[in-house]
N, C-alpha and C positions, 0 to 999 in steps of 0.2 A: 323394364329397363331400370337400372339403379338410380334412384332419385336422392342419393346422399348429398348432404351439403359439401361445399367446396371452400377451401381457404386459399386466398391469394396474398402472397407477400411480394410486394413491388419494390424493386431497386432502381432508382432514378439516378442516372449520371448527370451531375449538375456542375460540370466543369465549365466556368464562365468563358475561358479561353476557346474551348471547342464549340461552345454554343454561338459565340461570336462568329467563329469561322463558318459554322453551319448556316448562319443567317446570311452570309455573304457568298455562299457557293453557287454554282450555276442553277442547282435546284434548291433554292433556299428554304428554310424552315426556322422561324423565330421561336424563342423559348415561350413567349406568350401564346402563340398559335399552338404550339406543341401542348402546353398545359391545357388549353380548352379542349383539345381532342382527348387528352388523357383523363380529364375529369369526367367526360361523358363516358368514357370506357369503364372508369371505376364505378360510376353510378349504375351502368348496366350490369356490372357484376353484382353489386349490392341488391339490385332489383331482381335478379334472376331467381333468387330463393331467399326467403326470409333468414334462414339460418346460416347463409353464407357470411364468412368473416374476411376481414381485410386488414392488412398492415402495410404501411408505406415507409420505406426508408430511403434517405438521401445519401449518395456518395458524393462528398464534397472535397475540394482540394485539401489533403492532408488530414481529413477526419470524416466520420459517417455519423448519422443521427436518425433517430425515428421520428417521422413526421406525423403519423396518425396510426391509431389502432382502434379497430372497432370493438374490442373486448375491454377497453379502458374507458373511464368516465372522461368525456370531453371537457376541455377547459371552460370555466364559467364565462370568460370574456368573449368566447365564441358562441355561446348558446343564449345570451341575454336577449338579443333582438330576434326572437322567434317570429317566423312569418307563417301565418296559417295557410297561405297558398303554396307553401313549399314542403315537400316531403322531407321531414326532419333528418333522417339518415343521409339524404343528398346533401343537405346544408352542412351537417357535420363533416362529411368527407370534403367537400369543397373548401370550407372555412379552415379546417385543420391543416390540410396539405398546403394551401396557398399562405397561410400565416407562418407555417414552419419554414417554407422556402424562402419567403421574404426576410424572416428574422435571421437565418443562417447565412444567406448571401450578403446581407447588410453587415454582418460581422466580419467579413473578409476584407482585408486591406489589399492594396495593389500588389504587394509582394506575395501574399498567400494565394491570390488568384492564379498564379502561375504555377503552383505546386500540383504534382500528379494527383489524380482523383483516387480516393481511397475506396476503390470498388470492392476489394476483398474484404475490408472491414464492414462495409454495409451488408455484403453477402453473409458473412459470419454472424452478424446480428440477426439477420433473417432466419438463419438456421437455428440459432439458439432460441429465438422466439417460437419457432415451430416446435422445437423439442420440448420447451416448457409448456406449450399449449397441449401437445400430446400427452404429457405426463398428467396435466390436470384432467384432460378428458378420460384418461385410464382411470384416474381415481374416481371420478364421477360415475363412470360405467360401473365400477365395483359397488358403489353405494346405491346407485339407482340403475339397474341393468335395463330398464324399459326406456331410458332417456334417448334422445336423438343420437345417432351415430356420429363419431367424431369427423369433422370435415376432412376432405381429402386434400393434402397440402401440395402447393406448388409455388415456384418462385419465378417471376418475370424480371429479367434484366433489360433495361432500355439504355443503350450505350451509344455514346458519340466520341469516346476517347480511344486512342490506339492502344495496342498491347503494351504492358509494362513488364519487361523481361524479369525484373526483380520479384514480381509477384507470382511467378510461375509455381514455386513450391507451395506457398500458402493457398493458392487457388486450387491446386491438385488436392490438397488436404481438405478443402471445402468440398470438392466434387466427391471425394470418398465419403465424407460425412453425409452428404445428400444421398448417396446410394444407400448407405446404412439406414437412413431414416426414411428411405422410399419417397424422396422428395424430387419431383420433376423440375428441372431448370430450363426455362425458355428464354430465348435471347432475341431482341429486336435492335438491329444495328441501323442507326439513322444516318450516321455521317462517318466518313473516312474509310480506310481499307477494312477488309474483313479481319475480325479478331481471331487469331489462331486459338487462344486459350478458351475464349467463350464457345467457339465451335465445338471443342472438345468437351466443354461442360454440358452443353445441350445434348450432344451426341451420347455421352456416357451415362446420362441420367434419363434418356428416353424423351427428351424435350424437342422443341422446334426452334430452329435458328432461321431467322428471316432478315435478309439484307433489304431494306427498304429503298426502292428506286424512286417511286412516285410518292413523294412526301405529302402531297395534298390529299392523298387518300389514306392518310394514317389511321383515322378512326375506323375505316372499313377493314383495314388490315387487322387491327387490334381485335375487333369484334369477331372476325371470321377465323383468325388463326389462333388467338390466345384466350378468348372468352370460354370456349368449351373446355371443361376439365379433361385431364388425360384419359380417364376411363371411357370418355364419349368420343374421343378423336379417331378411334379405330373405325368408327362408323361414318366418319367425315373425310372429305379429300383435302386435308390440311397440308401445307407446304412441307416438303422433306429436303434434306441435304443431299445434293448429288455427289459432292465431294466434301471430305473432312480433312483438314490440314492437321496431321499428327505430329508436327514438328514440336520439339521440346526446347527448354532453356537449359544450357549448361550450368552445372553447380558451381563452376570456378569463376566465370566471368559474367554470368546471368545473361548470356547472349542466346538468341534463337538460332539453332543450328540445324542444318540439313542432314549432315553426317556427324555423328557423335560416337563416344566410346563410353560403354556402360560397364561399371564395376560388376564382376561376376558374383560378388557377395551381397552387396546392399543395393545394387541397381542404380547407383548415382551416376549421373550422366556428365561427361567432360568433352570439351571441344577438341582436345588433343590427348594423346597417351600420357599418363603420369605414373611415376614410379610408386607412389603411395596414394591410396584413396583417402581424400581429406575428410570423408565422412566416417568410415568404419576403421581406417588406418591399416588396411590390408596392403601388403607389399606384393608386387608383381614381378616375375623374373625379368631380368634385363634382356634376355634373348627374346622374349614375347614383345617387349617395348620396341626393340630394334626392328623386329619383324613387322610390327604395326606401323612404325614410322616410315619404313621402306616401302610398305604397300599402300600407303595413304594416296588415294586417287586426287586428281586436280580438283579445285573448288567448283564442282558442278552439282546440280540437283540430282539426288539419288539416294539410294539406301545401301550401305555397305553390309557384307555378309558378317555374321557373328564370328568372333574368334576366341581363342582360349584367353583366359585371364580377363583382359579388357575387351569387351565384346563390342564391335562396331555396330552402330544403330543407323 
């Protein structure tokens, strides 16, 4: 069995509004309880293999930030009070993540707390971190070929916020980048409705999407579902998606659509037929537009058949 190290980049949704709503839901989960489960999971990943690496990113209202990286030197103020009874990597992870969350949440004023969560920004930073890490590993391998193999990278997104239709295009670009880097994206949804875009992210990158119904068993789900690296999951009975929602957001109004019209040149998606594609500036025949408008079905769930020019999606 392959015993290569593994890299985990964790993206945490830290929307104060959504976490407050989650703590008041019928199946409540407070932020403090969530963090206690999460830190135990991160420590388990670190303890699984000495060469395992970890990076934690926060998706905050209107911004994103890195909270912790195992490849960087920890802050001096977090390592001064060393405890001989505590495994030092555990202490570094716990102190770094908790201090970063407390600092960034304290900087938010009442108005900023209502802003949408910058999930795509945090995901992009995680991908850039992995790409830089892979390049350094390749250089090290050329200098010393006998060194340890570069860790197998993956990203875990823990989400409590609903889909943001305006983030569809940048999120899809991040998914394509993850596919090129061979990075698996896992998603754990803790609160709210299923997220269409994150379902697609996990499906297209070969990851696992888990909607957590029993929040009191969060740690067990994290360990059994997301702790094994992707290369070992084929040997385990990990949760799979029975259904994947492949709806997209239109490029004109950023709305999630059941039936859309796709430009036959650049594949841009629109919620209604347009004479000129706003992306590639392709002009479509008026007869085609009239035929599409006349054949538009009533607003029901379904998928229209492709047509010439602007193709129904």
